[in-house]
C-alpha positions in Angstrom: -23.0 -15.8 -9.5 -26.6 -16.5 -10.2 -28.7 -15.9 -13.3 -31.1 -13.0 -13.2 -33.0 -14.2 -16.2 -33.7 -17.8 -16.9 -34.8 -18.8 -20.3 -36.0 -22.4 -20.8 -36.4 -23.7 -24.3 -39.2 -26.2 -24.7 -40.8 -27.6 -27.8 -43.2 -24.9 -29.2 -42.6 -22.5 -26.2 -40.1 -20.2 -24.5 -40.6 -19.7 -20.8 -39.1 -16.7 -19.0 -38.4 -16.6 -15.3 -37.8 -12.9 -14.4 -38.5 -13.1 -10.7 -34.9 -12.1 -9.7 -34.8 -9.5 -12.3 -38.0 -7.9 -10.9 -36.4 -7.9 -7.4 -33.3 -6.2 -8.8 -35.5 -3.6 -10.5 -37.5 -3.1 -7.3 -34.3 -2.7 -5.2 -32.8 -0.2 -7.7 -35.9 2.0 -7.8 -36.5 2.2 -4.1 -34.8 5.3 -2.6 -33.0 4.9 0.7 -30.0 6.7 2.3 -27.6 5.7 5.0 -27.0 8.1 7.9 -23.9 7.4 10.0 -22.8 9.4 13.0 -24.2 10.7 16.2 -27.9 10.2 15.6 -31.0 11.3 17.7 -31.1 9.0 20.7 -27.3 8.6 20.8 -26.7 12.3 21.4 -27.5 12.2 25.2 -24.4 12.3 27.4 -24.0 11.4 31.1 -22.3 13.6 33.6 -22.9 17.2 34.5 -21.1 18.9 31.6 -24.4 19.9 30.0 -23.0 18.9 26.6 -24.4 16.4 24.2 -22.3 13.8 22.3 -23.2 15.8 19.2 -21.7 19.0 20.7 -18.6 17.2 21.9 -18.3 15.5 18.5 -18.6 18.8 16.7 -15.7 20.3 18.7 -13.5 17.3 17.8 -14.6 16.8 14.2 -13.7 20.5 13.3 -11.7 21.7 16.3 -12.7 24.7 18.4 -12.4 28.3 17.4 -10.2 29.1 20.4 -7.7 26.4 19.2 -7.8 24.6 22.6 -9.2 21.5 20.9 -7.5 20.6 17.6 -9.4 19.0 14.7 -9.5 15.2 15.1 -12.0 14.1 12.5 -13.6 10.8 13.6 -16.3 10.8 10.9 -15.1 12.3 7.7 -11.4 11.5 7.7 -11.7 7.8 8.6 -14.3 7.3 5.9 -12.1 9.1 3.4 -9.0 7.2 4.4 -10.7 3.8 4.3 -13.0 4.6 1.4 -11.5 2.1 -1.0 -11.9 -0.8 1.5 -15.4 0.4 2.3 -16.2 0.5 -1.4 -14.9 -3.0 -2.0 -16.9 -4.4 1.0 -19.9 -2.5 -0.4 -19.6 -4.0 -3.8 -19.4 -7.5 -2.3 -22.6 -6.9 -0.3 -24.3 -5.5 -3.4 -23.5 -8.5 -5.5 -24.8 -10.8 -2.8 -28.0 -9.1 -1.9 -29.2 -7.1 -5.0 -31.7 -9.7 -6.1 -33.3 -10.5 -2.7 -36.5 -9.1 -1.2 -35.8 -5.6 0.2 -32.2 -6.0 -0.9 -31.6 -2.3 -1.1 -32.4 -1.9 2.7 -30.3 -4.9 3.6 -27.4 -3.7 1.5 -27.4 -0.2 3.0 -27.7 -1.5 6.6 -24.6 -3.7 6.0 -22.8 -0.8 4.5 -23.8 1.5 7.4 -22.5 -1.1 9.8 -19.2 -1.3 7.9 -18.9 2.5 8.0 -19.5 2.3 11.8 -16.6 -0.2 12.0 -14.3 2.1 10.1 -15.2 5.0 12.5 -14.6 2.7 15.5 -11.3 1.8 14.0 -10.3 5.4 14.1 -10.9 5.6 17.9 -8.7 2.5 18.3 -5.8 3.8 16.1 -5.7 7.5 16.8 -7.5 8.3 13.6 -5.5 5.7 11.7 -2.4 7.6 12.9 -3.6 11.0 11.6 -4.8 12.7 14.9 -2.6 15.0 16.8 -1.2 13.5 20.0 -2.7 14.7 23.3 -0.8 17.4 25.2 1.1 16.3 28.3 -1.4 18.4 30.3 -4.4 16.6 28.9 -2.7 13.2 29.5 -2.0 14.2 33.1 -5.6 15.4 33.7 -7.4 12.4 32.2 -4.8 9.8 33.3 -4.6 8.3 29.8 -3.0 8.9 26.4 -6.0 7.5 24.5 -7.2 10.1 22.0 -10.9 10.9 22.1 -11.6 8.2 24.6 -12.3 9.3 28.1 -15.5 7.7 29.3 -16.2 6.2 25.9 -19.5 8.0 25.5 -18.6 9.7 22.2 -17.4 6.5 20.7 -20.5 4.5 21.8 -22.7 7.2 20.3 -21.8 6.3 16.7 -24.6 4.5 15.0 -26.1 4.2 11.5 -29.6 3.9 10.1 -31.3 3.5 6.8 -34.0 5.9 5.9 -36.4 5.8 3.0 -36.6 9.0 1.1 -39.3 10.4 -1.1 
């Protein structure tokens, strides 16, 4: 760990180096938020379904009213399930970057990327084992038992960004 405040004792003088402390203060007082999910440009979807990734994602995240598509949360549930690991990773990033120039942005970008990885892990593991299995009919129609992965467009649409607020 590094020192945020260096005090050098010299004959007849005390010298303070508060450069890193000023950077910490600047980072803590700048307001940014992380957005993770299907954002702006990643919403477009190929094919002729007429649906966007956001619309497809909504039907899976919450399920459909007709019950044909069960809820398979690929955003909320994985982040809740892996929240402790994400928090630990975030704390390590904060300790490393809190006293660097624009550290707040750098920290949040790294945390956003870590959140993206958690979400991608859900696609690889069937929601970390929490998603309902596909019906035999769905498996026959798509030719695969991979849950929420058909063409991979929904999965590829997951991104993160850091936005300054205020």
